[in-house]
C-alpha positions as CSV (number, residue, x, y, z in Angstrom):
1,M,-0.2,0.2,0.3
2,P,1.8,3.4,-1.4
3,A,2.0,5.9,2.1
4,D,0.3,9.0,1.6
5,P,1.3,11.5,-0.9
6,K,3.7,14.8,-0.2
7,P,1.7,17.9,0.3
8,T,0.9,19.7,-2.5
9,G,3.7,22.1,-3.9
10,A,6.5,20.1,-3.2
11,T,8.7,19.0,-5.0
12,A,10.7,15.5,-6.0
13,S,14.9,15.2,-5.7
14,G,15.3,12.5,-8.5
15,A,18.9,10.5,-8.2
16,G,20.2,13.0,-10.9
17,T,19.4,16.1,-8.5
18,S,22.4,18.4,-8.5
19,G,23.7,20.1,-5.3
20,A,24.3,18.8,-1.7
21,G,24.9,15.5,-1.5
22,A,23.9,14.7,-5.3
23,P,26.1,11.9,-7.4
24,G,29.0,13.8,-8.7
25,S,29.1,16.7,-6.5
26,G,31.7,15.4,-4.4
27,Y,29.6,15.4,-1.7
28,H,30.4,12.2,0.2
29,P,29.9,12.5,4.3
30,G,30.5,8.9,4.7
31,A,33.9,9.8,3.5
32,Q,37.3,10.4,6.2
33,G,37.7,14.0,6.4
34,S,34.7,14.8,4.2
35,F,33.3,17.4,7.1
36,Q,35.4,20.7,7.7
37,S,35.2,23.1,10.7
38,G,31.5,24.7,11.1
39,D,29.7,21.7,8.7
40,A,26.7,20.9,10.1
41,P,26.0,17.2,9.2
42,R,22.4,17.1,10.2
43,R,21.3,20.4,8.3
44,L,23.0,19.0,5.4
45,A,21.0,15.6,5.9
46,Q,18.2,16.9,6.3
47,A,18.4,19.3,3.5
48,A,19.5,16.1,1.2
49,L,16.2,14.6,2.1
50,K,13.8,17.5,2.8
51,D,12.6,17.7,-0.8
52,L,11.9,14.1,-1.5
53,P,8.0,12.4,-2.2
54,W,7.0,10.6,0.6
55,E,6.9,7.3,-1.3
56,I,8.2,3.9,-1.3
57,G,11.3,3.6,-3.5
58,V,12.0,7.2,-3.6
59,A,15.3,7.9,-5.3
60,K,18.2,9.7,-2.8
61,P,20.4,12.5,-3.9
62,D,23.6,10.1,-2.7
63,P,22.4,6.7,-1.3
64,A,25.2,4.9,0.4
65,V,22.7,1.8,0.7
66,V,20.8,-0.1,-2.1
67,V,18.4,-2.6,-1.9
68,D,16.7,-3.8,-4.9
69,G,14.2,-7.0,-4.7
70,V,15.8,-8.8,-1.6
71,T,12.9,-11.7,-0.3
72,R,13.5,-14.0,2.4
73,T,11.0,-16.7,3.6
74,F,11.0,-18.9,6.0
75,G,9.0,-22.4,5.2
76,G,5.5,-20.5,3.7
77,L,6.3,-17.5,5.9
78,T,8.0,-14.1,3.9
79,A,9.9,-13.0,6.2
80,V,11.2,-9.6,3.9
81,S,9.6,-8.7,0.6
82,V,11.6,-5.4,-0.5
83,D,11.3,-4.2,-3.9
84,H,13.6,-1.2,-3.9
85,L,15.4,0.7,-1.0
86,E,17.7,3.6,-0.8
87,I,20.1,4.7,2.6
88,Q,21.2,8.3,2.2
89,R,24.8,8.9,3.2
90,G,25.2,10.7,6.0
91,G,22.2,10.5,7.9
92,I,20.1,8.7,10.2
93,T,17.7,5.9,8.6
94,G,15.0,4.9,11.6
95,L,13.9,1.5,10.7
96,I,10.2,1.0,12.6
97,G,7.2,-1.5,12.6
98,P,5.3,-4.0,14.7
99,N,7.1,-6.9,16.2
100,G,7.4,-9.4,13.2
101,A,7.9,-6.9,10.5
102,G,10.9,-8.2,9.3
103,K,13.1,-5.7,10.7
104,T,16.2,-7.7,12.1
105,T,15.7,-10.1,9.5
106,L,16.8,-7.1,6.8
107,F,19.5,-6.3,8.9
108,N,20.8,-9.7,8.9
109,L,20.2,-10.2,5.2
110,L,22.3,-7.1,4.9
111,T,25.5,-7.6,6.9
112,G,25.8,-10.9,5.9
113,F,24.1,-13.2,8.8
114,D,21.9,-14.7,6.7
115,Q,21.1,-15.0,2.4
116,P,18.1,-13.7,0.9
117,D,15.9,-16.4,-1.5
118,T,16.6,-13.3,-4.2
119,G,17.5,-9.9,-4.7
120,T,20.8,-7.8,-4.6
121,W,22.1,-5.3,-2.5
122,S,25.1,-3.2,-2.3
123,F,27.0,0.0,-0.5
124,D,28.7,1.8,-2.8
125,G,28.1,0.5,-5.6
126,K,29.9,-2.8,-4.4
127,S,27.8,-5.7,-4.6
128,L,27.2,-7.6,-0.6
129,G,25.6,-10.4,-2.0
130,K,27.0,-13.9,-0.8
131,L,29.7,-12.2,1.2
132,S,30.0,-13.6,4.9
133,P,29.7,-10.8,8.2
134,H,33.6,-10.0,8.5
135,Q,33.5,-9.4,4.8
136,V,30.6,-6.8,5.5
137,A,32.4,-5.5,8.1
138,R,35.9,-4.9,6.0
139,L,34.0,-3.3,3.7
140,G,32.7,-0.5,6.2
141,V,29.4,-2.1,7.4
142,V,29.2,-3.3,10.6
143,R,25.9,-3.8,13.1
144,T,25.0,-4.3,16.4
145,F,22.4,-6.8,18.0
146,Q,19.8,-6.3,19.8
147,L,21.0,-9.3,21.9
148,T,24.4,-7.8,22.7
149,K,27.3,-10.1,21.9
150,A,30.2,-9.2,23.9
151,L,32.7,-11.7,24.7
152,S,31.9,-11.7,28.9
153,R,35.1,-14.2,29.7
154,L,37.5,-11.5,28.0
155,S,37.9,-7.5,29.5
156,V,36.2,-5.0,28.3
157,L,39.6,-4.0,26.9
158,Q,40.4,-6.8,25.4
159,N,36.5,-6.6,23.3
160,M,37.5,-3.6,22.3
161,L,40.7,-4.9,20.7
162,L,38.9,-7.8,18.7
163,G,37.1,-5.0,16.5
164,A,40.3,-3.7,15.3
165,Q,41.1,-4.7,11.7
166,D,44.0,-6.1,9.8
167,Q,45.5,-6.6,12.5
168,R,49.5,-8.0,11.8
169,G,49.7,-10.4,14.8
170,E,46.5,-12.2,13.7
171,G,49.0,-14.9,11.9
172,F,50.6,-17.7,13.4
173,F,54.1,-17.1,12.8
174,R,54.1,-13.0,12.3
175,A,52.5,-13.4,16.1
176,L,55.9,-15.2,16.8
177,V,57.9,-11.8,16.1
178,P,56.8,-9.5,18.3
179,G,58.5,-6.5,16.6
180,I,56.0,-7.1,14.0
181,W,53.1,-6.2,15.4
182,R,53.5,-4.1,18.8
183,G,53.8,-0.9,17.7
184,E,50.6,-1.7,16.1
185,E,49.6,-3.2,19.3
186,K,50.0,0.1,21.3
187,A,48.4,2.2,18.8
188,N,45.0,0.2,18.8
189,T,44.9,0.3,22.2
190,E,45.4,3.9,22.7
191,K,42.5,4.5,20.3
192,A,40.4,1.6,22.3
193,M,41.0,3.7,25.4
194,D,40.0,7.2,23.4
195,L,36.9,5.4,22.5
196,L,36.5,3.7,25.9
197,R,36.5,7.4,27.4
198,R,34.3,8.5,24.9
199,F,31.4,6.1,25.9
200,K,32.6,6.6,29.6
201,L,33.3,2.8,30.0
202,D,37.3,3.6,30.4
203,A,37.4,2.8,34.6
204,K,35.7,-0.6,33.5
205,K,38.7,-1.5,30.6
206,D,39.9,-4.8,33.1
207,D,36.6,-5.8,34.4
208,F,35.1,-8.6,32.6
209,A,32.3,-7.9,29.6
210,G,30.3,-10.0,31.5
211,T,29.7,-7.9,34.4
212,L,28.8,-5.3,32.8
213,S,24.8,-4.1,32.8
214,G,23.0,-3.7,30.0
215,G,23.0,-0.9,28.7
216,Q,26.8,-1.1,29.8
217,R,26.5,-3.4,26.9
218,K,25.1,-1.8,24.3
219,L,28.0,0.8,24.7
220,L,30.4,-1.7,24.9
221,E,29.0,-2.7,21.9
222,M,28.9,0.2,20.1
223,A,32.2,1.5,21.1
224,R,33.8,-1.8,19.6
225,A,32.0,-1.3,16.2
226,L,34.0,2.1,15.6
227,M,37.2,0.4,16.3
228,S,36.9,-0.7,12.1
229,D,36.0,2.7,11.2
230,P,33.4,2.5,9.8
231,Q,31.2,4.3,7.2
232,V,27.7,2.8,7.6
233,V,26.9,2.0,11.1
234,M,23.9,-1.1,11.7
235,L,21.9,-0.5,15.5
236,D,19.2,-3.0,16.3
237,E,17.4,-1.7,18.9
238,P,20.1,0.0,20.6
239,M,17.8,1.2,23.9
240,A,16.6,-2.0,24.4
241,G,16.0,-2.9,27.7
242,V,18.5,0.6,29.2
243,N,17.9,2.0,32.2
244,P,16.5,5.5,31.8
245,A,20.4,6.9,33.0
246,L,21.9,5.4,30.0
247,T,19.8,6.0,27.2
248,Q,20.1,9.8,26.9
249,S,23.5,8.7,26.7
250,L,23.1,6.2,23.7
251,L,20.9,8.5,21.9
252,G,24.0,11.3,22.3
253,H,26.2,8.7,20.9
254,V,24.1,7.8,17.7
255,K,23.7,11.4,17.3
256,D,27.3,12.5,17.4
257,L,27.7,9.1,14.1
258,R,26.1,11.2,12.1
259,E,28.2,14.3,13.2
260,Q,31.4,12.2,12.4
261,G,29.7,11.6,8.9
262,M,28.4,7.9,9.5
263,T,25.7,6.7,7.7
264,V,23.7,4.9,10.4
265,I,20.1,2.5,10.4
266,F,18.7,1.5,13.5
267,V,15.7,-0.3,14.5
268,E,13.5,1.1,17.4
269,H,10.0,1.1,18.8
270,D,10.0,4.0,20.7
271,M,8.8,6.5,18.7
272,D,9.7,9.8,20.6
273,V,13.5,8.9,19.9
274,V,12.6,7.7,16.3
275,R,11.4,11.6,15.6
276,D,14.3,13.1,17.8
277,I,17.6,11.5,16.3
278,S,15.9,10.2,13.1
279,D,16.4,12.6,9.3
280,W,14.5,9.9,7.5
281,V,11.7,6.7,8.7
282,V,11.4,3.5,6.6
283,V,8.3,1.2,7.7
284,M,8.1,-2.2,7.5
285,A,5.1,-4.6,8.5
286,A,4.7,-8.3,7.1
287,G,7.9,-8.1,5.2
288,R,6.8,-5.6,3.6
289,I,7.8,-1.2,3.5
290,I,4.5,0.7,4.0
291,A,5.9,3.9,3.9
292,E,8.6,6.4,3.6
293,G,9.0,10.3,4.8
294,P,10.6,12.3,7.4
295,P,9.6,11.7,10.8
296,E,6.5,14.1,11.3
297,S,4.8,12.1,8.1
298,I,4.6,8.6,9.5
299,S,2.3,9.6,12.1
300,Q,0.1,11.0,9.4
301,N,0.3,8.1,7.1
302,R,-2.7,5.9,7.4
303,A,-1.1,2.7,6.5
304,V,1.5,2.9,9.4
305,V,-1.3,3.6,11.5
306,D,-3.2,0.8,10.5
307,A,-0.4,-1.3,10.6
308,Y,0.4,-0.4,14.2
309,L,-2.9,0.0,15.9
310,G,-5.6,-1.4,13.2
311,A,-7.7,-0.6,10.5
312,H,-11.0,0.9,12.3
313,H,-9.1,1.4,15.4
314,D,-10.3,5.4,15.6
315,A,-13.1,5.4,13.0
316,P,-17.1,4.6,13.6
317,L,-17.8,1.9,11.5
318,T,-20.7,2.5,9.0
319,V,-24.0,1.5,8.7
320,E,-23.4,-1.6,6.1
321,E,-20.7,-2.6,8.4
322,E,-22.8,-1.9,11.3
323,D,-25.2,-4.0,9.8
324,K,-22.7,-6.8,8.5
325,V,-21.5,-7.4,11.9
326,L,-25.1,-7.3,13.7
327,A,-25.9,-10.3,10.8
328,Q,-22.6,-12.2,11.7
329,A,-23.1,-11.9,15.2
330,E,-27.0,-13.5,15.1
331,R,-25.8,-16.3,12.6
332,E,-23.1,-16.8,16.0
333,I,-26.1,-16.9,18.7
334,A,-28.1,-18.8,16.4
335,R,-25.5,-21.6,15.8
336,E,-24.7,-22.0,19.1
337,E,-28.8,-22.0,20.3
338,N,-29.2,-24.8,17.5
339,A,-26.0,-26.8,18.8
340,E,-27.6,-26.5,22.0
341,G,-30.7,-27.9,21.2
342,E,-29.1,-31.1,19.8
343,I,-27.6,-31.3,23.2
344,L,-30.4,-31.4,24.8
345,S,-32.8,-33.4,22.9
346,S,-30.0,-35.9,23.0
347,E,-29.7,-35.6,27.0
348,K,-33.7,-36.8,26.4
349,D,-33.5,-39.6,24.1
350,E,-30.7,-41.0,26.0
351,P,-33.4,-42.3,29.5
352,R,-35.4,-43.6,26.6
353,R,-32.9,-45.6,25.0
354,T,-31.5,-47.0,28.2
355,E,-35.2,-48.6,29.8
356,R,-35.9,-50.1,26.0
């Protein structure tokens, strides 16, 4: 079901639109060093998206991730069926929908943790199909999980060091020669400590990751993801199970990812959070995308409201609908009365058969 159209007078910006964020314009917020002092990444992302129509599959000025015809079924159940989706580079895209809508399954497909039945998807024009998760991460697309994946019997610092890529000491023979990797290990440790300080986990660096609270584990997972200098960060319900004291901290860190020029895609159920940090929102239901648009457009979309609350949740029934409901109720009552009559009749006949 298509999304509600944008109000009259709005103009669409297709993939060939010139200006900030357009292909060929030199504007690439995901690239390191692309933001200069005084830039405002949020305003740049919103400016790139503001004139787009509120339509499913709308072309973005500078997409980082493009999905085409991706489907995934489990037996007879279609978990994901996405015809076309583009994620704008340098912005925060919220992915919302009811439980079972297919959001996490889509995340799994895009990051190599699952393979689709059909379809293609790419990052910066490079196909991610049939790549394993670590290969996807090396290209610059990393994710976190709704249920955190910290290695509980390693220290917080050791968990962080696992996120660094292309470490020279990972090979068996090179590991026997400390001179090859010692300098790199020192640089990675300094980088890890900088991130831990930023996420206020530096005091926990020597603690086992398993001793952290749920919210602290979320922070650790996000910090570890940044060890690989990603360009796209995918967060699966980063606020789930986090106490209110840490929620604002996590929100600030998500916004900060955009300030550093990263593209963020996150799954969330709290609409206040979605409105607060999203530049664009994609809505899924029953595996399909049913709406796209800026946060303020979502609450106006009938398909979205019906998906969350059901059709007729706030509308009175028409006379015809009332007649149908009453007729159905009468049929059910008559059916029950007939069934009760048959039972009573059989009970009356039973003593006669016994006497005979």
